[in-house]
C-alpha positions in Angstrom: 128.4 48.7 113.5 124.7 49.3 114.0 124.2 53.1 114.9 120.7 52.4 115.8 121.6 49.7 118.7 119.9 50.1 122.0 122.2 49.2 124.8 121.2 47.4 128.1 122.4 49.9 130.6 123.4 47.4 133.1 125.7 45.9 130.4 127.3 49.2 129.8 128.0 49.7 133.5 128.8 46.4 134.9 132.4 45.8 135.5 133.2 49.4 135.0 134.9 50.6 138.5 134.3 54.3 137.8 131.7 55.9 135.3 131.5 58.8 137.8 128.3 60.7 137.7 125.6 59.7 135.2 122.3 61.0 133.7 119.8 59.0 131.9 116.7 60.6 130.2 114.0 58.8 127.9 110.6 57.4 127.7 109.3 54.0 128.7 108.8 51.2 126.3 105.0 51.6 126.4 105.3 55.6 125.6 103.3 56.6 128.7 106.0 58.0 130.9 109.1 60.1 131.0 112.1 58.5 132.7 115.0 60.3 134.5 117.7 58.8 136.6 120.7 60.3 138.2 123.5 58.7 140.2 126.8 59.5 141.8 130.0 57.8 142.6 133.0 58.6 144.4 136.7 57.8 145.0 137.7 60.0 148.0 136.2 60.3 151.5 134.8 63.8 150.7 133.0 62.6 147.7 131.7 59.4 149.2 130.4 61.6 152.3 126.9 62.3 150.5 123.3 61.5 150.5 120.3 62.4 148.1 117.4 64.3 149.9 114.0 64.9 148.4 112.4 68.5 148.8 109.2 68.4 147.1 109.8 68.4 143.2 113.6 68.8 143.7 116.6 66.7 145.0 119.3 68.1 146.9 122.7 66.6 147.9 123.7 66.9 151.5 126.8 65.7 153.3 126.1 62.4 155.3 128.6 63.4 158.1 129.0 67.2 158.1 132.1 66.8 160.2 133.9 65.3 157.6 133.2 67.9 154.7 136.4 69.2 153.3 135.3 71.1 150.3 131.5 71.6 149.8 131.8 73.6 146.6 131.7 70.3 144.1 129.9 67.9 146.1 126.8 69.8 147.5 124.3 71.1 145.0 120.7 70.3 143.9 120.8 67.8 140.9 117.2 68.1 140.1 114.9 71.2 139.9 111.4 71.7 138.2 110.4 75.0 136.4 107.3 75.3 134.7 107.0 72.5 132.1 110.5 71.7 132.3 112.7 69.3 134.5 116.5 70.0 134.8 119.1 67.4 136.0 122.8 68.0 136.3 125.9 66.9 138.1 126.6 70.3 139.7 125.5 73.9 140.6 124.9 74.5 137.0 121.2 73.4 137.8 120.8 76.7 139.5 122.3 78.5 136.4 119.9 76.8 134.2 117.0 77.5 136.2 117.8 81.1 136.8 118.5 81.6 133.1 114.9 79.8 132.1 113.2 81.9 134.7 114.6 84.8 133.1 113.3 83.8 129.4 116.6 82.5 128.0 117.7 79.1 127.0 119.5 75.9 128.3 122.4 76.8 125.9 122.7 80.2 126.8 122.9 79.2 130.4 125.7 76.8 129.9 127.9 79.2 127.8 128.3 80.9 131.1 129.6 77.6 132.9 132.6 75.2 132.1 134.2 72.1 133.4 135.0 71.8 137.2 138.1 73.1 138.5 139.6 70.0 139.7 143.0 69.4 138.0 144.3 67.1 136.6 140.7 65.6 136.0 139.0 68.6 134.8 135.5 66.8 135.4 133.0 67.3 132.8 129.7 69.3 133.9 126.8 67.1 132.4 123.4 68.4 132.1 120.0 67.6 130.8 116.5 69.4 130.4 113.0 67.6 129.7 110.7 69.6 128.0 106.9 68.5 128.4 104.9 69.9 125.7 102.6 68.4 123.0 105.3 66.0 122.8 108.4 65.2 125.3 111.8 66.3 123.9 115.1 66.6 125.9 118.3 68.0 125.5 121.8 66.8 127.2 124.9 68.7 127.4 128.5 68.1 128.3 131.2 71.0 129.1 134.7 69.6 129.1 138.2 70.6 128.8 139.8 71.1 125.4 143.3 70.1 126.7 144.9 68.6 129.5 145.8 72.0 131.0 142.2 73.2 131.3 142.8 76.1 129.3 139.5 76.1 127.1 136.0 74.7 127.4 134.3 72.7 124.7 130.7 72.5 124.7 128.4 69.9 123.3 124.7 70.0 123.1 122.3 66.7 121.8 118.8 67.5 121.2 116.1 64.7 121.1 112.5 63.9 120.5 111.6 61.2 122.8 111.1 57.8 121.4 109.1 55.0 123.2 111.5 52.7 125.0 114.8 54.6 124.3 116.7 56.9 126.5 120.2 58.4 126.3 122.9 57.9 128.8 125.6 60.5 129.6 128.4 60.2 132.3 131.4 62.1 133.3 134.1 59.4 132.9 135.0 56.3 130.6 136.5 54.6 133.5 139.0 54.8 136.4 142.5 56.3 136.0 144.9 59.1 136.8 143.9 61.4 135.4 140.5 60.1 134.9 139.4 59.9 131.3 136.8 62.1 130.4 133.3 60.7 128.6 133.7 60.8 124.8 131.3 60.8 122.0 127.4 61.0 121.8 125.2 60.0 124.7 124.7 56.3 124.9 121.5 55.0 123.5 119.8 52.7 126.1 116.5 50.8 126.7 113.9 52.1 129.3 111.7 49.6 130.6 108.2 50.0 131.9 109.0 49.5 135.4 110.7 51.9 137.6 111.9 49.3 139.9 113.5 47.2 137.3 115.4 50.3 135.8 116.6 51.4 139.4 117.7 48.1 140.2 119.5 47.5 136.8 121.6 50.6 137.2 122.0 50.4 141.1 123.3 46.6 141.0 125.5 47.2 138.0 127.4 50.0 139.6 130.7 49.2 141.4 130.0 48.5 144.9 132.9 50.3 146.4 132.5 53.5 144.5 128.7 53.9 144.1 127.1 56.4 146.4 123.4 57.4 145.7 120.8 56.9 143.0 117.7 58.9 142.1 114.9 57.6 139.4 111.9 59.6 138.3 109.0 58.5 136.2 106.5 61.0 135.1 103.1 60.1 133.5 102.9 62.2 130.4 99.1 62.3 130.4 98.4 62.9 134.0 101.8 64.3 135.5 101.7 61.7 138.2 105.4 61.2 139.5 106.9 57.8 140.8 110.2 58.5 142.6 112.7 55.9 143.7 115.9 56.7 145.7 118.9 54.8 147.2 121.6 56.2 149.5 124.2 53.7 150.1 125.1 55.7 153.3 121.7 55.0 154.7 
């Protein structure tokens, strides 16, 4: 086994019916841009009733059909928010927790010590989070909060810290695949290739996700020299 192997993200996703929600963070092959991707999938009508909406530097999830919303608490949130020289990306309302803690001079880890996995037995969906730090060099962290047992009695917290490498990203997602209950993601974030083209990257992920269960994807590239932003977004419901 090659521990330094870099995978094609399309090959990791293709044929898997349900990886849930996923975050990718890294740097393009030419070393000039930071890359972030976030996608959501859903099995229930409530989960599938969502779209991404851009609001300046932020992304917000809205219901596609408001009349069909059953429980907004776990499906409506801001997955991407910017604060200072940091960019936050998560799969839940812990985005706001991280934002508030950083605004108060505290850390990513301190914020997530106050949160745990989602209260949705028997799946106990993990909360996955990432943060990019744009300083003299690009660094980023990824986190997963997951249930320690099948009863949801305790929360296990894992944080991974990276110095960005050219052409390399890390991919973390909520589930291994479909199931009942759905098996939680295990191990370290997966090491994946980040191409120079944002369109190539978005298409590779979106076309590889299960057609029935995929809902939305958002990809952002940030030029490390100029701060210029490129965004791509697809909503299946639109």
